[in-house]
N, C-alpha and C positions, 0 to 999 in steps of 0.2 A: 092615479096619484099624479099631482103635478108639483114638478119642482123646478126652483132656479138654484143655480150654480155658480157661485164664484169662487175665485182661485188667488193665492198669496204666495209668500215665502217667508220662511225665517231662518236666521242662522243662529246657532247656541252652540254652546260649552256645556257639560256637564261630567259627570260620572255616576258608577253604578255602585252600589253595595250589595256583596252576593256573589259566592263562586261560581253561580249558573253562568254571571255575566264574563266570564275571563278576563281579556284584554281592555274590556268595556269598563273595567273597574278604575281604569286610569282615568285621568281627565283627558276630554278628544271633543272634537268638534261633531257638530252636526247641520247640515244645510237641509229643513222641509219643505216640500210643496205644500201648501195647505190648500184643502176644497171645503167648502161650506155647500150643504146640500140645504134647503129650505123647500120645505113638504106643506104643501094644500090638497084637501081635495077639490076644491073648487077652484076657479079663478074670480078675480073680484070682477067690477064693473066697469075697469079699464082692460082686462083681460090678461091680465099679469097675477103671478104669486103674489110679489112684491117688487119693489123697485130696484133692480139690481145695481144703481148707484148707492143705494143706502144702504145694501146689502155688504158691496164690498168695504163702504167706508165701516160697517159694524165691524167686519174681519179684519179689517187694520188695527182698529181701536184695541181688539181682543187680543190681535199677535204684537202692538207696540210694546208693552212691558217686557216682553220675552227677548225681542229682536235682539242680537248682539251681547246677551247677558251670558254669564256664568250660573246656569239657573242653579247650582249649587250653593250660591249666595243669597238666594231669594228666601226671604222668611218665609214666604208663603209656602214655601216647596221642601222646608227644614222636614228631616225624617221621611222624606218618601224619595224612591228612584222616579227619576223623572222620563219614565220609560217613553214610547212613542203612544203608546194605548192610555197613558196617565196623563197624556199631554191631549191629547185626541179629547178627552173628557174636559178636562179643564178649559180649554179653547171651546166648547161646546156650551159649557157653562155660561161663559161670558155671552155668546150669542143668544141664548136663550133668554138671558134676561133683557136684551134690546127685543128680542122677538115679542115677548109678554107684554111690554110696554108700548109696544105699538110704534116703534122707533124704526122701523122698517118702509113704512109708506102703508101700513095697511093693519087693521085691528088685530092685534096678535091672536086672538080667538081663533080667528080664520085658519090661522096657521096649524098644523098637526104634531112634525116633529123637525128637527134637524138631524143631520148626519156629518161629522167633519172626520175626513180623511187625511192624514198624514203620510206623504209618501217620504221613505227615505233614499228610496233610488228607484231607478227603472224596475226593480225585479223584488221590492219589498215595500208594503204599506200596511198601516192599522187604522182601523176609523171606531169611532163612536158615535150611536144613533141612540135618539131617546123621542119618546113624545114629550110635547110642550105642556101637556094638560096632561092629570089625572083623568085615566079610562073611567067612565062612567058604565053603568051594568046595564 
């Protein structure tokens, strides 16, 4: 499996519902380093998985609506705990749309999966990975 990975970051504020979160139930800030890996079983005729520049643009576009926002106030997240895992999937879904539409400089059908990793600190991260297309038997 080949992969191209790009990185950016976001700064957000949010709070959580549920005793399991302890003091994080209060409004607090977080800065996440966000890595997005795009995977393919083969390289294209140019010898690449995807165009790195377009991948970085797609990641910036997916992160833009979240950056410097209080996620508690965004209608898309109403009723959800915006945990690191939840956000990883949310960002993945945005990138998957760009990949499927061919917006990364390669036919989306040639890509197999995307993994999005959010690092909360140098000691903790969470990620979400899923195939871009249904598996065929």
